[in-house]
Steps between C-alpha positions, in 0.01 A plus 500: 500500500236287664142539394366798693151363472578199722819579689435648843870516584683832520794573277822499695785736444570867552222757488568837349318796647318317783501688829615261775283639786190469280580148380656322797692182456273203458204682347576347161375167633209642697157380384304786345213453747722586798610829349170671586564513876645852502278647230177693510171318443483624139856392422442162664190447285702575186765249606240233569348547154839492325623160387881508472722242338806612694652791686808701409615755756202716593293392201252218454501376142158409360320431173653547156408819314714455190781296353792553262787292373718538809271664756161479664310790650311408814271678738677570827396614845716718719459329836570812707262752343249249363521667157523309173791528255611341173810279512699417187681172562791434263622141491880510505537149361288580197672836460841327479391341173492845338827694519325833434258450790778381731718799412219753552315331786537795739474774240119519523518588869773759442301676228173505691667657801599788271138563400200638684184587308123464562458291181793266574476225760704570814774257600491455878745230602758258363575163656732223387539136602706212364226403256302816427519873449198697628376842393224632727280759329175685559193298410267626225152375593347609168666208323645474151394734219497198268209346694320835490524504120388136473188578701404801289631368163646847443508819703320829441721772353467724805621217726788424262590867503536492879711182504729604214548842658615338825724254314661785305568693820657191660724435198596868480607478863713191425664657198572815697696278742678323212301175538356309203236244598520279185204282598193723490203271444143472622595222743739740674232764561309457824220706655494633854192552719433837330512339154833662415781340298795346684795393285679186621778255406837668450674170437601603147552868577838662463658826593790642303776685674351499851545143619801437279351240269683479171334498158145506641304550179595213272348198672204343324241464775136548589184368336518496115143627463586813700863542388603777262627407150854617574513276807378196305755561225785492755601860428623751753204670661408763753213609729261531205439124516278580799307753292421228243383268780269772631341504155445123505342524846276787389386300197429194718283708734302658214457192280528205738773338287854578381587732208736257324428126483608219269372143460690276533733703719829603347734763643610609152142527375399698809793737453408550135141595586634758745738650246224510236263673746254219427295555815182308577186715456373707789134515610321775300389677819858605586552875468734649241713651780559157657578346160747779427688438825509125437663551161766722659575245773513207256738669260753227398783748441635599843638826357146605402336362811445762774682477832303477820508878560355564156231239566395689812425805284243313290156663542315167533672430833391838638818545698496877466470548875798711618555262795549206262837625384633523855719193561394265778781471754657156549565582863248603765563846643531508878191722520295219343579259784192382687596594855218297656639183340856604589399553864324163512801318357745663741293494820290185454711280272852575623647652182762770515391838366805529274449145371145569380593833343797346320298215350210720388701794368741278301224263379711207619317169465505350849263394775501849653372650174238224479360578845489875431343459155232254615409699811488823299272340241285351773459840662403658165247225437342535845489879467329462165251250642424737788455784252260291291305390809488861622371611161236225499402589857459866403281401206279285725493767771406780262239275340345422837518864603330605177229239554453619858468863387249402232290313755527796735381736227205270421399495867529878515287543188241258638494684829461839332217364285320377810507832685448728201157358411324618819664841471363544150147454638545773760347834396629811670206731579504853362640775716234626743457869572494570875156583624604829649629624162197391300288776354192290518406290791719199539391144498313352787682362801446139386657567161813656654554199724467261201768686299741503790461126552563435130819711501637316806425164339695596183799616706504185710489280187796679335714483815434128550618416144811725513646344816385142471 
């Protein structure tokens, strides 16, 4: 495989899952800058700011996000929707050097199409050329949990509780489907935009009895630091190896290092420390409940170690919610289909109604599923942004309205103060007895006229203030 960092050529060969009308012949060699002609202004801006190394089908392949022995994970851009994806590029030439990888090259894609869970990365599309095998997945913008731990040295227990809870639910979902991950490590835990765990890399996963793989639980694989003792000792093992790995990940989050380490490194010495339960000390601030769960997870005897369902019952995880026990369906129900996206794809993009429904309902990795998934996510994100902006607008509006009302009240109080002062000075004269009813002689004519004038003046003053 040519160096993706310098090679601008497109891999030749057959493309799996690429919709012909959406990727017309010749687009593989089209310069990325010319792809923005039919896109919206926002999508065109994204394309202009994306620096691809090459194009495969409908995807522009960009910067490297991670690297393994036989594969590189790169940032990708879906040229039609303008949305970013993650692309795992497996080098076939390098893979041929390892018989296990060559034999199970396509198994990762098969297994991920079986699974759908909010804490497991979604496989969107599969493409294959003469030199490479591509797995297109949802992008997790929150980055790697490993970097998050490096920045903070170690995580707060409440944060660890959230991450471990999500990891346990993801693994429980896998085990319910008969899948054993076998490579649960911090590097394979990503964070999405809501700071939730996304489990990735099913390259070493296996599934007994469903895909027909023989003797799935005897291969020595995974990272030694995260591998269970029975796996390191080349014994037969089962799904509980994932439970042990959850314990190692939990310890790494809480302490910032691994529970079992040896210097200089020796596989036999590492295994012995695990068997002897010779765990590195934990920070003293860790609660007794968290320590208790760790000891259960890192039990070297698989017969005494709890299974994933028993782990879920541990009080520290706080998974007592009745909805937690309800299994997450691996297939979308037809009522969950976003009909706005479906209508857009059929009326504006030329897809057949049955084609979209088939891809989405069966979770089949193909370009049709990619378009639906990315548009659906985009719609959710925009709706959320609108909701946030609406909320912020309401806060500003209510704040301004409150300020206006306060100013109005101040003006009213000031006004009332101004007209009350003269009224307080007004003295209402005592009631006068009519002259014709007086026993004695009434007042003189001049006095009567003066009282009448005073009464009229008081009346006129009150009326002028009431209706001003």
